[in-house]
C-alpha positions in Angstrom: 115.3 147.6 105.2 116.6 143.9 105.1 120.4 143.5 105.5 121.3 140.9 103.0 125.0 140.3 102.7 126.6 141.7 99.6 127.9 138.2 98.7 124.3 136.9 99.0 122.9 139.4 96.5 124.0 137.9 93.2 122.5 134.4 94.1 119.2 136.0 95.1 119.2 138.4 92.2 119.7 135.4 89.9 116.7 133.5 91.6 114.7 136.7 91.3 115.5 136.8 87.5 114.2 133.4 86.9 111.0 133.3 89.0 110.6 136.7 90.7 110.2 137.6 94.5 107.7 134.6 94.8 110.5 132.2 93.8 113.0 133.9 96.2 110.6 133.7 99.1 109.6 130.1 98.5 113.3 129.0 98.2 114.4 130.9 101.2 111.6 129.4 103.4 112.4 125.8 102.0 116.2 126.3 102.6 115.7 127.6 106.2 113.3 124.5 107.0 115.8 122.1 105.4 119.0 123.5 106.8 117.5 123.7 110.4 117.0 120.0 110.2 120.3 119.3 108.6 122.3 121.5 111.0 120.6 119.6 113.9 121.7 116.2 112.2 125.3 117.6 111.9 125.2 118.3 115.8 124.0 114.9 116.7 126.7 113.3 114.4 129.3 115.6 116.0 128.0 114.6 119.5 128.3 110.8 118.4 131.9 111.5 117.0 130.6 110.3 113.6 132.9 112.1 111.0 131.3 110.1 108.0 127.9 111.3 108.9 129.1 114.9 109.4 130.6 114.8 105.8 127.3 113.4 104.5 125.3 116.1 106.2 127.7 118.9 105.3 127.7 117.8 101.5 123.9 117.8 101.5 123.8 121.5 102.7 126.7 122.9 101.0 125.2 123.4 97.5 121.9 124.5 98.7 123.6 127.2 100.9 125.7 128.4 98.1 122.6 128.7 95.7 120.9 130.7 98.3 123.7 133.2 98.8 124.8 131.7 102.3 128.5 131.5 101.2 129.9 131.4 104.8 127.8 128.5 105.5 128.7 126.7 102.3 132.5 127.3 103.1 131.8 125.9 106.6 130.1 122.8 105.0 133.1 122.3 102.6 135.5 122.2 105.6 133.3 119.9 107.6 132.9 117.5 104.5 136.5 117.4 103.8 137.4 116.7 107.4 134.8 114.1 107.7 135.9 112.6 104.4 139.4 112.5 105.6 138.1 110.9 108.9 139.5 113.7 110.8 137.0 113.5 113.7 138.3 116.4 115.7 138.2 118.8 112.7 134.9 117.6 111.6 133.5 118.1 115.0 135.0 121.6 115.2 133.6 122.4 111.8 130.0 121.6 112.8 130.4 124.5 115.4 131.2 126.8 112.5 128.3 125.4 110.5 126.0 126.3 113.5 127.4 129.8 113.8 127.2 130.4 110.0 123.8 129.2 109.8 122.5 131.4 112.6 123.8 134.5 110.8 122.2 133.3 107.5 119.0 132.4 109.2 118.8 135.8 110.6 118.6 137.6 107.4 116.8 134.8 105.5 114.1 135.1 108.3 114.0 139.0 108.0 113.6 138.7 104.3 110.7 136.1 104.8 108.9 138.4 107.2 109.1 141.4 105.0 
């Protein structure tokens, strides 16, 4: 049995209502691929100390994460975006670490769902 976090279930159920399990699978696969690239970009921006790029990348991931039910990731992206927009480099860089952590958690359950 796949452990999907309780707070992710409503988002996945909504997608399932619209397009069935096939759409859930397709969107999860697309999201994991997209987010993997974007999280790497956020890390590059953090390593470069580029708060505005962190904000841009975090904004790009935030809504998609929320739509897929990865709410902790979306929250981390929101914090990174706000810090980046406020040009708070230290907070933006710290928020990238939280983005990476929460993405790993989401990616585990999404990958398990995709493999099932």
